[in-house]
Backbone and ligand atoms as CSV (ligand in chain L), in Angstrom:
chain,resi,resn,atom,element,x,y,z
A,1,MET,N,N,0.857,-1.209,0.000
A,1,MET,CA,C,0.000,0.000,0.000
A,1,MET,C,C,0.883,1.247,0.000
A,2,LYS,N,N,0.622,2.083,-0.972
A,2,LYS,CA,C,1.404,3.315,-1.179
A,2,LYS,C,C,1.106,4.343,-0.082
A,3,CYS,N,N,2.166,5.054,0.351
A,3,CYS,CA,C,1.965,6.113,1.348
A,3,CYS,C,C,1.192,7.273,0.710
A,4,PRO,N,N,0.072,7.706,1.356
A,4,PRO,CA,C,-0.728,8.780,0.753
A,4,PRO,C,C,-0.076,10.159,0.867
A,5,PHE,N,N,1.010,10.237,1.664
A,5,PHE,CA,C,1.652,11.543,1.879
A,5,PHE,C,C,2.846,11.767,0.950
A,6,CYS,N,N,3.695,10.736,0.819
A,6,CYS,CA,C,4.890,10.933,-0.013
A,6,CYS,C,C,4.946,9.957,-1.198
A,7,GLU,N,N,3.937,9.123,-1.315
A,7,GLU,CA,C,3.828,8.181,-2.422
A,7,GLU,C,C,4.875,7.067,-2.437
A,8,ASN,N,N,5.591,6.919,-1.337
A,8,ASN,CA,C,6.519,5.796,-1.183
A,8,ASN,C,C,5.720,4.489,-1.279
A,9,LYS,N,N,6.208,3.563,-2.080
A,9,LYS,CA,C,5.437,2.335,-2.286
A,9,LYS,C,C,5.673,1.271,-1.211
A,10,GLU,N,N,6.730,1.434,-0.427
A,10,GLU,CA,C,7.045,0.442,0.605
A,10,GLU,C,C,6.601,0.950,1.975
A,11,THR,N,N,5.446,0.484,2.441
A,11,THR,CA,C,5.017,0.865,3.794
A,11,THR,C,C,4.863,-0.398,4.637
A,12,LEU,N,N,4.956,-0.220,5.953
A,12,LEU,CA,C,4.938,-1.369,6.856
A,12,LEU,C,C,3.622,-1.469,7.623
A,13,VAL,N,N,3.144,-2.708,7.802
A,13,VAL,CA,C,1.956,-2.932,8.625
A,13,VAL,C,C,2.412,-2.968,10.085
A,14,LYS,N,N,1.882,-2.028,10.880
A,14,LYS,CA,C,2.269,-1.961,12.293
A,14,LYS,C,C,1.276,-2.698,13.179
A,15,ASP,N,N,0.042,-2.736,12.743
A,15,ASP,CA,C,-1.003,-3.298,13.585
A,15,ASP,C,C,-2.130,-3.784,12.690
A,16,SER,N,N,-2.737,-4.901,13.043
A,16,SER,CA,C,-3.800,-5.476,12.223
A,16,SER,C,C,-4.906,-6.002,13.135
A,17,ARG,N,N,-6.103,-5.548,12.904
A,17,ARG,CA,C,-7.233,-5.998,13.734
A,17,ARG,C,C,-8.388,-6.414,12.868
A,18,HIS,N,N,-9.066,-7.489,13.256
A,18,HIS,CA,C,-10.248,-7.864,12.476
A,18,HIS,C,C,-11.514,-7.824,13.317
A,19,SER,N,N,-12.643,-7.606,12.628
A,19,SER,CA,C,-13.937,-7.560,13.306
A,19,SER,C,C,-14.279,-8.949,13.831
A,20,GLU,N,N,-15.286,-9.000,14.703
A,20,GLU,CA,C,-15.656,-10.256,15.355
A,20,GLU,C,C,-15.936,-11.394,14.371
A,21,ASP,N,N,-16.645,-11.062,13.277
A,21,ASP,CA,C,-16.965,-12.100,12.295
A,21,ASP,C,C,-15.832,-12.318,11.290
A,22,GLY,N,N,-14.734,-11.583,11.455
A,22,GLY,CA,C,-13.579,-11.767,10.580
A,22,GLY,C,C,-13.762,-11.201,9.185
A,23,GLU,N,N,-14.831,-10.432,8.972
A,23,GLU,CA,C,-15.100,-9.950,7.618
A,23,GLU,C,C,-14.500,-8.581,7.319
A,24,ILE,N,N,-14.016,-7.896,8.352
A,24,ILE,CA,C,-13.383,-6.587,8.145
A,24,ILE,C,C,-12.024,-6.598,8.837
A,25,ILE,N,N,-10.999,-6.157,8.119
A,25,ILE,CA,C,-9.671,-6.060,8.721
A,25,ILE,C,C,-9.206,-4.606,8.636
A,26,LYS,N,N,-8.807,-4.079,9.805
A,26,LYS,CA,C,-8.273,-2.716,9.850
A,26,LYS,C,C,-6.771,-2.813,10.066
A,27,ARG,N,N,-5.996,-2.080,9.293
A,27,ARG,CA,C,-4.549,-2.099,9.460
A,27,ARG,C,C,-4.020,-0.703,9.690
A,28,ARG,N,N,-2.971,-0.626,10.522
A,28,ARG,CA,C,-2.280,0.631,10.733
A,28,ARG,C,C,-0.938,0.471,10.042
A,29,ARG,N,N,-0.641,1.394,9.151
A,29,ARG,CA,C,0.605,1.301,8.386
A,29,ARG,C,C,1.529,2.462,8.666
A,30,TYR,N,N,2.781,2.217,8.441
A,30,TYR,CA,C,3.816,3.214,8.719
A,30,TYR,C,C,4.699,3.383,7.493
A,31,CYS,N,N,4.999,4.627,7.163
A,31,CYS,CA,C,5.906,4.918,6.054
A,31,CYS,C,C,7.239,5.358,6.640
A,32,SER,N,N,8.282,4.585,6.367
A,32,SER,CA,C,9.586,4.910,6.954
A,32,SER,C,C,10.259,6.066,6.218
A,33,ASP,N,N,9.756,6.402,5.030
A,33,ASP,CA,C,10.337,7.525,4.286
A,33,ASP,C,C,9.967,8.877,4.895
A,34,CYS,N,N,8.667,9.071,5.161
A,34,CYS,CA,C,8.244,10.380,5.679
A,34,CYS,C,C,7.782,10.286,7.135
A,35,GLY,N,N,7.743,9.088,7.695
A,35,GLY,CA,C,7.379,8.930,9.100
A,35,GLY,C,C,5.892,9.044,9.386
A,36,SER,N,N,5.044,8.924,8.342
A,36,SER,CA,C,3.592,9.055,8.556
A,36,SER,C,C,2.951,7.716,8.887
A,37,TYR,N,N,1.872,7.799,9.645
A,37,TYR,CA,C,1.030,6.627,9.904
A,37,TYR,C,C,-0.275,6.815,9.153
A,38,PHE,N,N,-0.856,5.750,8.642
A,38,PHE,CA,C,-2.193,5.827,8.052
A,38,PHE,C,C,-2.894,4.487,8.221
A,39,ARG,N,N,-4.195,4.502,8.026
A,39,ARG,CA,C,-4.990,3.294,8.255
A,39,ARG,C,C,-5.605,2.794,6.964
A,40,THR,N,N,-5.769,1.484,6.873
A,40,THR,CA,C,-6.478,0.910,5.727
A,40,THR,C,C,-7.562,-0.034,6.234
A,41,LEU,N,N,-8.524,-0.245,5.412
A,41,LEU,CA,C,-9.662,-1.085,5.737
A,41,LEU,C,C,-9.801,-2.130,4.638
A,42,GLU,N,N,-9.878,-3.378,5.048
A,42,GLU,CA,C,-10.025,-4.440,4.054
A,42,GLU,C,C,-11.326,-5.182,4.324
A,43,TYR,N,N,-12.149,-5.327,3.329
A,43,TYR,CA,C,-13.382,-6.075,3.514
A,43,TYR,C,C,-13.730,-6.848,2.251
A,44,LEU,N,N,-14.631,-7.798,2.430
A,44,LEU,CA,C,-15.004,-8.691,1.350
A,44,LEU,C,C,-15.850,-7.976,0.308
A,45,LEU,N,N,-15.456,-8.101,-0.942
A,45,LEU,CA,C,-16.300,-7.610,-2.014
A,45,LEU,C,C,-17.161,-8.772,-2.470
A,46,ILE,N,N,-18.455,-8.619,-2.335
A,46,ILE,CA,C,-19.344,-9.710,-2.730
A,46,ILE,C,C,-19.351,-9.782,-4.260
A,47,PRO,N,N,-18.988,-10.922,-4.792
A,47,PRO,CA,C,-19.000,-11.019,-6.254
A,47,PRO,C,C,-20.415,-10.846,-6.784
A,48,GLU,N,N,-20.523,-10.409,-8.000
A,48,GLU,CA,C,-21.842,-10.156,-8.543
A,48,GLU,C,C,-22.662,-11.445,-8.646
A,49,ILE,N,N,-23.839,-11.396,-8.073
A,49,ILE,CA,C,-24.741,-12.547,-8.120
A,49,ILE,C,C,-25.857,-12.187,-9.100
A,50,LEU,N,N,-26.118,-13.101,-10.020
A,50,LEU,CA,C,-27.189,-12.831,-10.981
A,50,LEU,C,C,-28.512,-13.371,-10.478
A,51,VAL,N,N,-29.523,-12.560,-10.607
A,51,VAL,CA,C,-30.862,-12.985,-10.225
A,51,VAL,C,C,-31.649,-13.262,-11.503
A,52,ILE,N,N,-32.150,-14.493,-11.613
A,52,ILE,CA,C,-32.942,-14.860,-12.783
A,52,ILE,C,C,-34.401,-14.585,-12.460
A,53,LYS,N,N,-34.977,-13.673,-13.199
A,53,LYS,CA,C,-36.364,-13.289,-12.941
A,53,LYS,C,C,-37.316,-14.283,-13.604
A,54,ARG,N,N,-38.595,-14.155,-13.217
A,54,ARG,CA,C,-39.591,-15.092,-13.728
A,54,ARG,C,C,-39.721,-15.046,-15.252
A,55,ASN,N,N,-39.472,-13.881,-15.839
A,55,ASN,CA,C,-39.573,-13.776,-17.305
A,55,ASN,C,C,-38.291,-14.227,-18.004
A,56,GLY,N,N,-37.337,-14.740,-17.209
A,56,GLY,CA,C,-36.117,-15.285,-17.785
A,56,GLY,C,C,-34.962,-14.299,-17.897
A,57,SER,N,N,-35.232,-13.008,-17.670
A,57,SER,CA,C,-34.145,-12.029,-17.760
A,57,SER,C,C,-33.286,-12.069,-16.489
A,58,ASN,N,N,-32.061,-11.565,-16.607
A,58,ASN,CA,C,-31.122,-11.569,-15.485
A,58,ASN,C,C,-30.844,-10.143,-15.014
A,59,VAL,N,N,-30.794,-9.972,-13.709
A,59,VAL,CA,C,-30.375,-8.672,-13.161
A,59,VAL,C,C,-29.393,-8.944,-12.034
A,60,PRO,N,N,-28.438,-8.035,-11.797
A,60,PRO,CA,C,-27.526,-8.256,-10.671
A,60,PRO,C,C,-28.285,-8.141,-9.355
A,61,PHE,N,N,-27.919,-8.989,-8.398
A,61,PHE,CA,C,-28.560,-8.937,-7.081
A,61,PHE,C,C,-28.252,-7.600,-6.412
A,62,SER,N,N,-29.280,-6.992,-5.841
A,62,SER,CA,C,-29.099,-5.727,-5.146
A,62,SER,C,C,-29.647,-5.830,-3.725
A,63,ILE,N,N,-28.752,-5.658,-2.750
A,63,ILE,CA,C,-29.159,-5.668,-1.346
A,63,ILE,C,C,-30.164,-4.548,-1.102
A,64,ASP,N,N,-29.920,-3.384,-1.728
A,64,ASP,CA,C,-30.806,-2.231,-1.548
A,64,ASP,C,C,-32.231,-2.533,-2.004
A,65,LYS,N,N,-32.342,-3.214,-3.138
A,65,LYS,CA,C,-33.668,-3.542,-3.664
A,65,LYS,C,C,-34.421,-4.481,-2.726
A,66,LEU,N,N,-33.710,-5.491,-2.226
A,66,LEU,CA,C,-34.324,-6.450,-1.311
A,66,LEU,C,C,-34.765,-5.743,-0.025
A,67,LEU,N,N,-33.877,-4.886,0.485
A,67,LEU,CA,C,-34.182,-4.115,1.693
A,67,LEU,C,C,-35.431,-3.260,1.469
A,68,HIS,N,N,-35.468,-2.616,0.305
A,68,HIS,CA,C,-36.597,-1.750,-0.035
A,68,HIS,C,C,-37.905,-2.543,-0.078
A,69,SER,N,N,-37.889,-3.711,-0.741
A,69,SER,CA,C,-39.121,-4.482,-0.870
A,69,SER,C,C,-39.605,-4.987,0.488
A,70,MET,N,N,-38.645,-5.330,1.372
A,70,MET,CA,C,-39.054,-5.808,2.699
A,70,MET,C,C,-39.519,-4.657,3.581
A,71,LYS,N,N,-38.940,-3.468,3.367
A,71,LYS,CA,C,-39.378,-2.303,4.153
A,71,LYS,C,C,-40.791,-1.881,3.761
A,72,ILE,N,N,-41.115,-2.043,2.483
A,72,ILE,CA,C,-42.477,-1.734,2.033
A,72,ILE,C,C,-43.464,-2.665,2.745
A,73,ALA,N,N,-43.080,-3.945,2.849
A,73,ALA,CA,C,-43.957,-4.924,3.495
A,73,ALA,C,C,-44.214,-4.598,4.965
A,74,VAL,N,N,-43.229,-3.992,5.643
A,74,VAL,CA,C,-43.412,-3.711,7.078
A,74,VAL,C,C,-43.852,-2.266,7.342
A,75,ARG,N,N,-44.158,-1.527,6.268
A,75,ARG,CA,C,-44.556,-0.128,6.421
A,75,ARG,C,C,-45.715,0.009,7.413
A,76,LYS,N,N,-45.569,0.954,8.330
A,76,LYS,CA,C,-46.561,1.245,9.386
A,76,LYS,C,C,-46.758,0.095,10.384
A,77,ARG,N,N,-45.947,-0.915,10.300
A,77,ARG,CA,C,-45.984,-1.968,11.309
A,77,ARG,C,C,-44.903,-1.607,12.325
A,78,SER,N,N,-45.049,-2.100,13.566
A,78,SER,CA,C,-44.025,-1.730,14.552
A,78,SER,C,C,-42.845,-2.697,14.474
A,79,VAL,N,N,-42.140,-2.594,13.362
A,79,VAL,CA,C,-40.959,-3.427,13.165
A,79,VAL,C,C,-39.763,-2.490,13.027
A,80,GLN,N,N,-38.732,-2.746,13.800
A,80,GLN,CA,C,-37.545,-1.895,13.759
A,80,GLN,C,C,-36.748,-2.119,12.476
A,81,HIS,N,N,-36.169,-1.015,11.989
A,81,HIS,CA,C,-35.344,-1.093,10.773
A,81,HIS,C,C,-34.240,-2.138,10.903
A,82,GLU,N,N,-33.652,-2.187,12.104
A,82,GLU,CA,C,-32.514,-3.110,12.304
A,82,GLU,C,C,-32.943,-4.568,12.109
A,83,VAL,N,N,-34.189,-4.853,12.506
A,83,VAL,CA,C,-34.679,-6.230,12.387
A,83,VAL,C,C,-34.718,-6.633,10.909
A,84,ILE,N,N,-35.185,-5.701,10.073
A,84,ILE,CA,C,-35.252,-5.967,8.633
A,84,ILE,C,C,-33.847,-6.014,8.037
A,85,GLU,N,N,-32.986,-5.102,8.490
A,85,GLU,CA,C,-31.611,-5.102,7.970
A,85,GLU,C,C,-30.886,-6.405,8.298
A,86,GLU,N,N,-31.099,-6.891,9.517
A,86,GLU,CA,C,-30.468,-8.160,9.903
A,86,GLU,C,C,-31.008,-9.313,9.055
A,87,ALA,N,N,-32.313,-9.279,8.787
A,87,ALA,CA,C,-32.917,-10.326,7.956
A,87,ALA,C,C,-32.319,-10.296,6.545
A,88,VAL,N,N,-32.144,-9.085,6.012
A,88,VAL,CA,C,-31.567,-8.930,4.668
A,88,VAL,C,C,-30.117,-9.441,4.655
A,89,LEU,N,N,-29.372,-9.167,5.707
A,89,LEU,CA,C,-27.991,-9.666,5.781
A,89,LEU,C,C,-27.959,-11.191,5.829
A,90,ARG,N,N,-28.918,-11.776,6.574
A,90,ARG,CA,C,-28.977,-13.248,6.629
A,90,ARG,C,C,-29.259,-13.815,5.240
A,91,ILE,N,N,-30.192,-13.184,4.536
A,91,ILE,CA,C,-30.527,-13.656,3.188
A,91,ILE,C,C,-29.323,-13.514,2.261
A,92,SER,N,N,-28.638,-12.367,2.342
A,92,SER,CA,C,-27.511,-12.171,1.417
A,92,SER,C,C,-26.358,-13.117,1.746
A,93,LYS,N,N,-26.240,-13.500,3.020
A,93,LYS,CA,C,-25.208,-14.479,3.393
A,93,LYS,C,C,-25.511,-15.836,2.779
A,94,ILE,N,N,-26.805,-16.175,2.712
A,94,ILE,CA,C,-27.200,-17.458,2.127
A,94,ILE,C,C,-26.942,-17.459,0.615
A,95,ILE,N,N,-27.349,-16.364,-0.046
A,95,ILE,CA,C,-27.272,-16.401,-1.518
A,95,ILE,C,C,-25.900,-16.060,-2.068
A,96,ARG,N,N,-25.014,-15.477,-1.264
A,96,ARG,CA,C,-23.730,-15.108,-1.849
A,96,ARG,C,C,-22.810,-16.306,-2.092
A,97,LYS,N,N,-23.239,-17.481,-1.641
A,97,LYS,CA,C,-22.489,-18.697,-1.950
A,97,LYS,C,C,-22.761,-19.150,-3.377
A,98,GLU,N,N,-23.809,-18.568,-3.965
A,98,GLU,CA,C,-24.200,-18.941,-5.329
A,98,GLU,C,C,-23.694,-17.866,-6.291
A,99,ASN,N,N,-23.640,-18.195,-7.590
A,99,ASN,CA,C,-23.421,-17.085,-8.512
A,99,ASN,C,C,-24.663,-16.748,-9.330
A,100,LYS,N,N,-25.669,-17.627,-9.203
A,100,LYS,CA,C,-26.964,-17.367,-9.846
A,100,LYS,C,C,-28.073,-17.835,-8.920
A,101,VAL,N,N,-29.076,-17.010,-8.744
A,101,VAL,CA,C,-30.244,-17.432,-7.967
A,101,VAL,C,C,-31.495,-16.965,-8.702
A,102,THR,N,N,-32.602,-17.596,-8.397
A,102,THR,CA,C,-33.843,-17.130,-9.018
A,102,THR,C,C,-34.507,-16.117,-8.092
A,103,SER,N,N,-35.286,-15.223,-8.690
A,103,SER,CA,C,-35.999,-14.235,-7.877
A,103,SER,C,C,-37.005,-14.953,-6.970
A,104,ASN,N,N,-37.502,-16.106,-7.426
A,104,ASN,CA,C,-38.416,-16.915,-6.603
A,104,ASN,C,C,-37.756,-17.368,-5.307
A,105,TYR,N,N,-36.495,-17.777,-5.432
A,105,TYR,CA,C,-35.752,-18.253,-4.261
A,105,TYR,C,C,-35.555,-17.119,-3.250
A,106,ILE,N,N,-35.163,-15.945,-3.756
A,106,ILE,CA,C,-34.970,-14.794,-2.868
A,106,ILE,C,C,-36.298,-14.428,-2.199
A,107,GLY,N,N,-37.375,-14.461,-2.990
A,107,GLY,CA,C,-38.693,-14.155,-2.451
A,107,GLY,C,C,-39.093,-15.128,-1.350
A,108,ALA,N,N,-38.783,-16.400,-1.563
A,108,ALA,CA,C,-39.117,-17.421,-0.564
A,108,ALA,C,C,-38.325,-17.194,0.730
A,109,LEU,N,N,-37.043,-16.807,0.580
A,109,LEU,CA,C,-36.223,-16.522,1.770
A,109,LEU,C,C,-36.761,-15.303,2.515
A,110,ALA,N,N,-37.162,-14.284,1.749
A,110,ALA,CA,C,-37.713,-13.063,2.361
A,110,ALA,C,C,-39.008,-13.379,3.102
A,111,MET,N,N,-39.842,-14.209,2.499
A,111,MET,CA,C,-41.106,-14.575,3.143
A,111,MET,C,C,-40.876,-15.376,4.419
A,112,LYS,N,N,-39.863,-16.250,4.369
A,112,LYS,CA,C,-39.550,-17.054,5.543
A,112,LYS,C,C,-39.128,-16.139,6.706
A,113,GLU,N,N,-38.306,-15.134,6.388
A,113,GLU,CA,C,-37.892,-14.173,7.421
A,113,GLU,C,C,-39.098,-13.398,7.947
A,114,LEU,N,N,-39.915,-12.880,7.010
A,114,LEU,CA,C,-41.065,-12.059,7.415
A,114,LEU,C,C,-42.088,-12.847,8.218
A,115,SER,N,N,-42.221,-14.143,7.912
A,115,SER,CA,C,-43.215,-14.937,8.634
A,115,SER,C,C,-42.898,-14.996,10.125
A,116,SER,N,N,-41.607,-14.868,10.470
A,116,SER,CA,C,-41.290,-14.891,11.903
A,116,SER,C,C,-41.128,-13.480,12.481
A,117,ILE,N,N,-41.194,-12.447,11.618
A,117,ILE,CA,C,-41.055,-11.065,12.097
A,117,ILE,C,C,-42.424,-10.425,12.324
A,118,ASP,N,N,-43.267,-10.496,11.298
A,118,ASP,CA,C,-44.566,-9.829,11.383
A,118,ASP,C,C,-45.541,-10.486,10.400
A,119,GLN,N,N,-46.646,-10.983,10.929
A,119,GLN,CA,C,-47.607,-11.727,10.096
A,119,GLN,C,C,-48.242,-10.875,9.001
A,120,VAL,N,N,-48.542,-9.618,9.328
A,120,VAL,CA,C,-49.164,-8.745,8.316
A,120,VAL,C,C,-48.179,-8.470,7.181
A,121,ALA,N,N,-46.928,-8.185,7.565
A,121,ALA,CA,C,-45.895,-7.937,6.563
A,121,ALA,C,C,-45.687,-9.175,5.695
A,122,TYR,N,N,-45.773,-10.321,6.325
A,122,TYR,CA,C,-45.617,-11.589,5.615
A,122,TYR,C,C,-46.693,-11.740,4.537
A,123,ILE,N,N,-47.947,-11.454,4.922
A,123,ILE,CA,C,-49.051,-11.587,3.967
A,123,ILE,C,C,-48.955,-10.534,2.863
A,124,ARG,N,N,-48.537,-9.316,3.245
A,124,ARG,CA,C,-48.341,-8.270,2.226
A,124,ARG,C,C,-47.293,-8.703,1.198
A,125,TYR,N,N,-46.182,-9.211,1.712
A,125,TYR,CA,C,-45.093,-9.618,0.822
A,125,TYR,C,C,-45.559,-10.767,-0.074
A,126,ALA,N,N,-46.266,-11.711,0.539
A,126,ALA,CA,C,-46.772,-12.859,-0.217
A,126,ALA,C,C,-47.735,-12.414,-1.311
A,127,SER,N,N,-48.516,-11.364,-1.044
A,127,SER,CA,C,-49.501,-10.901,-2.029
A,127,SER,C,C,-48.798,-10.386,-3.288
A,128,VAL,N,N,-47.592,-9.823,-3.097
A,128,VAL,CA,C,-46.819,-9.365,-4.252
A,128,VAL,C,C,-46.134,-10.568,-4.903
A,129,TYR,N,N,-45.557,-11.399,-4.051
A,129,TYR,CA,C,-44.800,-12.556,-4.520
A,129,TYR,C,C,-45.673,-13.508,-5.347
A,130,TYR,N,N,-46.864,-13.817,-4.821
A,130,TYR,CA,C,-47.754,-14.730,-5.533
A,130,TYR,C,C,-48.711,-14.010,-6.472
A,131,ASP,N,N,-48.578,-12.682,-6.529
A,131,ASP,CA,C,-49.389,-11.882,-7.441
A,131,ASP,C,C,-50.889,-12.093,-7.198
A,132,PHE,N,N,-51.299,-11.859,-5.950
A,132,PHE,CA,C,-52.721,-11.987,-5.597
A,132,PHE,C,C,-53.550,-10.998,-6.414
A,133,ASN,N,N,-54.694,-11.460,-6.879
A,133,ASN,CA,C,-55.555,-10.588,-7.674
A,133,ASN,C,C,-56.924,-10.363,-7.056
A,134,SER,N,N,-57.241,-11.144,-6.035
A,134,SER,CA,C,-58.586,-11.028,-5.483
A,134,SER,C,C,-58.576,-11.302,-3.981
A,135,ILE,N,N,-59.698,-10.985,-3.356
A,135,ILE,CA,C,-59.849,-11.256,-1.932
A,135,ILE,C,C,-59.741,-12.757,-1.690
A,136,ALA,N,N,-60.252,-13.526,-2.651
A,136,ALA,CA,C,-60.190,-14.988,-2.538
A,136,ALA,C,C,-58.742,-15.470,-2.448
A,137,ASP,N,N,-57.840,-14.814,-3.204
A,137,ASP,CA,C,-56.420,-15.173,-3.140
A,137,ASP,C,C,-55.888,-14.963,-1.721
A,138,PHE,N,N,-56.285,-13.806,-1.124
A,138,PHE,CA,C,-55.842,-13.504,0.238
A,138,PHE,C,C,-56.407,-14.515,1.231
A,139,THR,N,N,-57.716,-14.757,1.130
A,139,THR,CA,C,-58.336,-15.641,2.121
A,139,THR,C,C,-57.785,-17.057,2.018
A,140,SER,N,N,-57.548,-17.542,0.794
A,140,SER,CA,C,-57.026,-18.913,0.708
A,140,SER,C,C,-55.593,-18.989,1.236
A,141,PHE,N,N,-54.814,-17.891,1.017
A,141,PHE,CA,C,-53.452,-17.890,1.548
A,141,PHE,C,C,-53.477,-17.840,3.081
A,142,ILE,N,N,-54.323,-16.957,3.628
A,142,ILE,CA,C,-54.422,-16.819,5.088
A,142,ILE,C,C,-54.897,-18.131,5.715
A,143,GLN,N,N,-55.832,-18.763,5.029
A,143,GLN,CA,C,-56.313,-20.068,5.488
A,143,GLN,C,C,-55.175,-21.075,5.555
A,144,LYS,N,N,-54.362,-21.074,4.482
A,144,LYS,CA,C,-53.236,-22.005,4.382
A,144,LYS,C,C,-52.225,-21.729,5.500
A,145,VAL,N,N,-51.932,-20.440,5.724
A,145,VAL,CA,C,-50.963,-20.055,6.768
A,145,VAL,C,C,-51.485,-20.431,8.139
A,146,SER,N,N,-52.788,-20.186,8.383
A,146,SER,CA,C,-53.348,-20.494,9.710
A,146,SER,C,C,-53.338,-21.985,9.989
A,147,ASP,N,N,-53.397,-22.796,8.929
A,147,ASP,CA,C,-53.397,-24.240,9.094
A,147,ASP,C,C,-52.000,-24.791,9.414
A,148,GLU,N,N,-50.957,-23.998,9.107
A,148,GLU,CA,C,-49.607,-24.509,9.270
A,148,GLU,C,C,-49.221,-24.652,10.735
L,1,ZN,ZN,ZN,5.484,8.544,3.253
């Protein structure tokens, strides 16, 4: 890592610390040329995951999009943002082992999370996921869920 002050290319790692889950490493570096200290941060870049949509087209997986769709489902419900963010992180941890996933699979994971977070949000999300068109669609789904 090049020194940001004098551009010397040879700098020394003085200290290295990683986060609890080992996914972030912070380093303190020293430049012996100008005597400066600076810090670097190393973290995992999630490789691009392709999401295969129902119409067969592919889009790159977006954590923001998933977060947004789940936040819409919990709108006006008393669910904390952190709870949804943690659920999204769990989902992204599951799918980042793949390089291709279907939007159906992501939807199923989101529904599984929502079913244990908030029942109303779960049904809202399912109504989009299964493309409910009528009250009958809702009642048969609610019936099915209540039977489980
Ligand atoms: Zn330097």
